[in-house]
N, C-alpha and C positions, 0 to 999 in steps of 0.2 A: 668428659662427656663423649660418648661414642659418636663418631661422625656419620651422618645419614648418607646412605648410598644413593647416588643419583638415579632418579626415575627416568622414564622415557621422555617426559617433558623437559627435563633438565638438558637432555642431549639435543633436542630438536628446536627449542625456542631460541630464536635469534634476538639480539638487542634491537629494540624499536628505533626507527629514525626519529630525529627531532628537527624542529624548525622547518625550513623550506623543504628539506628532504622528506618530511612526512607527507607533504602535499602530493608527492609522486605516487604514494600508495593509497591515496584517496580514490575509491572506486566503488565500494558497496553502496555509497550514498547516491551515486549516479544511477545505478540500477534500481535502487529503492525509489528514488524520485521519479525516474522515467516511467516506472511501473504505476505509481499511484497518481502521477499528474496525467490524467487521461480523460476518460468519459465524465467523471465527476466534476472536473474543472471546466472542460470545454462546453459541455452541455448543461449539467446541473447548476454549476456556479453562474454561468452566463444567464441561464433561465431565471435563477433566483434573483440575480441582480436586476433583471428586467422587471420582476414582480415587486420586489421589496426595496430595491435601490441599495445604496451604499450604507444604509442604516444597520445592515446585518454583517458588516465586516468583522465584527467580534466573533461571529460563528466560525469564520475561516480560521482565525487565530486559535480559538479554543479547540476546534476539531483537530488541527494539526499539532498544536503544542501538547495537548494531553496524550494523544497517541504516541507522540515522540517518546514519552517516558516509558511506554511499553516496549517500543522498538529498541531503544538504547539500553534499557535494563536487561531485556532478554539477550541482547547481543553481548552485553558485559558478562553475563553468565557463560555465554558461548566462548568468549575470549579466555575466560579463566578455566573452563573445564574441557573445552574442545568438542562439545556436543551441541546440537541444535535445540530449538525451543520445544519441539515435539518430544524429544527424549526427556527434557526437563519436566514436561507435563506428566510423563509416565511415572515420575518419582513423587508425584503429589500424594499426600496422605489420603487414606480412604481405600475403598475397594480397588483391586488391582486394575490399573489402566483405565479407570472410569473416565478421566478427562480426555484421554486419547480417543476412546470410543465415541464420545460425544462430538469431538472435533471432526473425526472422520465422517460420521454420518451427515452432519450439517454441511461440511465443506464439499462433499460430493455434489450435493444439490446446488449450493452456491456457485461452485465452479462451472457447472454446465450452464446455469442461467447467465452468469456474468460473462463468460467467454462468448456465448452465443449472442448476447446483446452487443458486445464489442465488435463482433464480426459484422453485424447488421449496421452498426453506427459507422464503422470504418468503411464499409461498402458505400454508405451514403455520402461520406465526405470525399472518398476517392472518386466516386462517380461524378460529384460536382466539379472535380478537377479535370476528369476525362469523361465527358458526357457521352462519347461515342461507345464506351464500354458499358455493358449491362451492369446494373447495381449489384445483382447477385454474384456475378462473376468477380466484381471488385471485392466483395466480401470474402469470396473463396480465395482470391489471391492474397488478401491480408492475412487470413488464417494460415494459408500454406507458407507464407513468408515467416510468420511467427514460429511455426513448427520447424522450418528449416534452420532458423537461428538457434533455437533451443535444442535441436536434435543431438548435437555432440555432447551436451551436458557440460561443456567447458566454460568456466567463468570468464576467461580472457576474451572469448568471442562476445559474450554477453556484455561485458564491460565496454568494449569498443563501440558496439552498435548502440547501446543505451546512452553512452556519453554523447554521441552525435545527435541522437534524438533529443536529449535534454537541451543541448545548445540551440537547436532549431526552435523548440517550443519556447524557451526562455526569451530568445531574441524576438520571436514573433509576438509573444504575449505583451512584451514591453512596448513594442512598436504600436500595437493596437491601442494599448492603454494611454500612451502618450498623446493620442489624438482626442481623448475624451476625459482626461484627468480632471477631477473636480477640484475646487479650492481647498485650502488647508482646513478651514473650519468645517466643511462638509465631511472631509475625511476623518477628522477628529470625532465628529458626531457618530461615526460608524463604530466607535469603540466604547460607547457608553452603555452597552448591554441593554438597550431598549428593544422592545418588541413592537415593530411597526404594524399598522393595520394594512391588510391586503386592500389595495385600491379598488374602487368599484369597477373600473374598466377591466381589471384582471379577474376579479371575482366572477365576472360573467362568462369567462372562458370555461368550457366544459372540463378541461383537465387540470384546472387550478383550484386548490382548496381555499375556502374562506378563512382558514386558520393559518396564521403566519408560522406557527410551530410545525405544521405539516409540510410547509415549503422549506423550512430551515433544516429539518431533520436529515434530508438527503445530503445537504452540505456537510453536516457533522459526520454523517456516515462515511462519506468518501474522503474527508479530510485525512491526509496521510495514509490513505488506503483503508481497507477493512481489516478484519481479524487476521486473514492470511498474510497480508502485507508485512505485518510485524513478525510473523513466523519466518517469512522469506528473508527478511533482513539478516537473520542469524545464518541463513544459508549463504548469502553473499559474503558475509564475514568469513565463513569457513572457506569459501572459494578464494578469497583474498589471502588466506593463511595468517590471519591475525593471532598472535599469542599462542595459546595451547592448541589451536586448530592446525598449526603448521604441519603439512605433510599427511594429515589424517584422511582427507577426502570425505565423501558423503556416505550416508547410510550406516553410521557407526555410533554406538553409545560411547560414553566417556570411558577412558582407561582408568578405572577407579583405583587400581593397584598403584599405578604411577602417580596419580594425584595424591594419594595418601603418603607417598614418599617425596613429594615435591620439596625442594630446598628453598631457603629464603632467597638465594640468588636467582633461581628460576622465577620465583614469584615477583621479584623486583623487575625482571625483564618483561613479564606479563603486564605488570602495572604500567610500564612504558607503552605497551600496545593498547592499554585502556585509554591512554591519552590520545593516541591516534584515532581510536574509535570515537571519542568525543568530538574530535575535529570533523571526522567523516559524517557522523550522524547529525551534528549541528548544521553542516552544510545542507543536508537533505531537508531539515526542518525549515531553514531560511528559504530555500528554493520553493518548497511546498507552499509556505505562507504567501510568498511574493507572487508566484504564478497564479495560485487560486484567487488571490485578491485582485490580480490584474484582470482575469476573466470576469469576475463579478462586477468590477468597475466598468468593464466594457459593455456588459449586459445592461447595466443601469444607464450608461451614457448613450447607448445606441438603440437597443431594443426598447428600453423603458421610455426613452424620449419619443419613440414612435408608437408607443402603447401596443407592442406586439409581443406575443408569447409563442415561441415555436411549438408546434404540436408533434404528435407521434408520426404523422404521415408526411410532413414536409420539413422535418427538423433541419437538415443540412441545407436544403434549398432556401428556406426562409432566412436562416442565418447568413448565408452567402449573399442573397439578394439585398438584404437590408444593409449589411456592411459595405457592399459595393456601392449602393446608392448614396450612403452617407459620405463616403470619401470618393474613391475612384476604383477602377478595376484592380489596382495594385493592393488596396486595402482588403477587398473581398478575397483576392487570391491568397494573401498572407493568412487570413483567418481560416480559409479552407485548408491550406497547407498545414497550419498548426493543428487543426482539428484532425486531419488524416494522420499526421505523425503521432499525435498524442494517443489516438485510438490504437494504432499499430504498436506503439511502444508499450502501452499497457497490456496489450494482448501477448506481446513477446514475454514480458515479465510474468504474466499469469501462466503462459505455457511452460515457462521454465520453473515456476514456483510450485504450482499445484501438484504436478507429478512427484516432485521431491517430498512435499508434505504428505501425500497419500502413500508413497512408497515407505516413508518412515512409519506412518500410522499402521500400515499392514504388517511391517516387520515386527512391530511391537505387539500388536493385537492378535495376529494370526500366526500360530506356532509353525515354524518351518518355512514360512513364506520366503525369507531371505536365503534359505538354503536351496530352495527349488529354483530361484531366479537370481541372477546377478543383479547388482544395483542398476547397471545400464539397461538391462532388459526390463526391469521394473519401471524405470523412468520412461523409457520409450513406449512401453505398453500403455501407461497412463496418458502419455502425450497423444498417442493415436486415438485413444478412447475419447479424450476431451475434444479433439479436432472433429471427430465424427459426430459426437453428441451435440456439440454446439451448432454444427451445420443443420442437424435435424431440428433443433429448437427454432432456429431463425428461418430457414428456407422451406421447412415443411409445415410447421405450426404458424409461421408468420407473426411472431410475437412483436409487439410494438416497442421500440427502443426506450422511449422516455418512461413508459410504465415500468419496464423491466429494470431500468437504471434506478428508479426510485425504490422499487421492491427489493432489489439486491443490495442497495445501500442500507436498508433497514436490517435485512437478514445477515449480511456479511459485515456491515460496518458498525452496527450498533448493538445487535442482539447479544453477542457474546463478549463484547469489549470489556464490560465491567468484570466479568468472570476471568477474562484473560489477564487483566491487571492484577487481580488477586492471585492467580496462579503464578505469574511472574514474580510477584513479591515473595510468595512462599518459596519459589525456587532460589531466589537470590539471597534471602535472609534465613531460610530454614534448611533447605536441601544442600546448598553449596558449602556451608560451614562443615557439614558432616563428610563431604567428599574430599576436602583438602586437608593437608597436614596442618597441625596447629600453627607452626611457624609461617606457613604459606598464607593461611587465612588472616594472620595478624597484618600481613602486608596488603592482602587483597580484600579486606573487609570493606563492603560498599558503604558509601556515605549515607547518612540519614535522609539526604535530599532525594534519593531514589525512592525511599519509603514514602515520603510526603507526596512526591509526584504520582506514584502508583495508587496511593490511597485516595487522593483527590480525583484521579481518573476513574477509579472504581465507583466512587460515590456519585460522580456526575453522570456517567453512562448508566449506572444502576437506576438512578432517578429517571432519566430519559426513557430507559427500557420499560420501566413499570408504568409510568404516567402517560407517555406519549406514543409508544409503539402500537398499542391496541387501537387507538383512535386512527392512527395513520394507516394501519392495515385495512381497517374498515372503509376508510375514505378511498384508498386505492382501488378496492374492489366494489366501490359504489354502494356501500351499505350504510 
């Protein structure tokens, strides 16, 4: 048998670390978790806990767990091929680049709305910490800080900043929850998949729906982030250099010629990196479930006990006042600090992620785009655009944060999630086998558990999208 000549991947892929050494390379999960543990957790989960109590803890687990399968499956494709999720979408069967065009159009709108909302929310929480500084200036500072961290495009900078943010958020969330932790029986009831009735005191509040589903939907939408968060995780894996991504950088499709020549030895090395990926992504899932549940429990134990639902106009002030009154000034300060850090960390992740997503989309859909502009120019151009657009949304139009958080959770977190699960399944089980050599695919063939996870995710979010989104949208706009 003629020996296969080594491809590019064979020469650059290093052997993956094992055991405790693998922990040193865990990093994409911290960026992923710090990005999606933000507005949805601090505001939406706390607010939902106040209205529906701990009976909806199951929604936290479902929202994070199901989206985890999209993130880890897409990242596994990236580890094996070296390209990100947007390039995977470009290889979907059907009209050329149809999926990428759809993603690009929807994500531009979602990006502006979401980043603008975060700037307003971050400004409110930072202002509650430093009341001497105008709230709008606080929002400008948060947005400028996010741009400054993301500006270089270097993953190493992002990893350090986001790891610190995750540490602050996790410690603060657990400190808060420890003061209001319910009994074991009550916690267990939260995982029985029951649909509680919106209490009369909450139903009378103008911004609260009388349907429990309409209040649960934003929690599902923000659990593990939205559509874009799963795409970004593949970018953080590229930045960390897992498997076939080693030395490739951003803004490149897979080297299909090298993949077709990949040896069994190279595939075995990549399989080792897949195990590192599972450790990394599993850590992000556990962090997401624990912290989101912590904020929901805090909302139930503090705001729910006082029968208070924070409104658009006094969100940060209400949360701060009630938390301080329930314990002491330290408790209120910790919640405000967690809120501010979570908003800023999410904004940093979004400022680092959306420009990459749109740069890839334009490279694929607009002929010659990548030849006219270098990747760094593309990235920074979109970064400046989102910074300016988000400021216009918040400080010129004066959009209310809770309304926008709920709206963007539907558009970005639920609307395309079912389709995303299907596209990732096609990429992993249909596209990838054609890209790899036969002997490499025998080693890297994905387990059927990925197919099961993606199918269940597609069915669940498809059902939610068809049955509940129309009603939620009408309720949000008061119709």
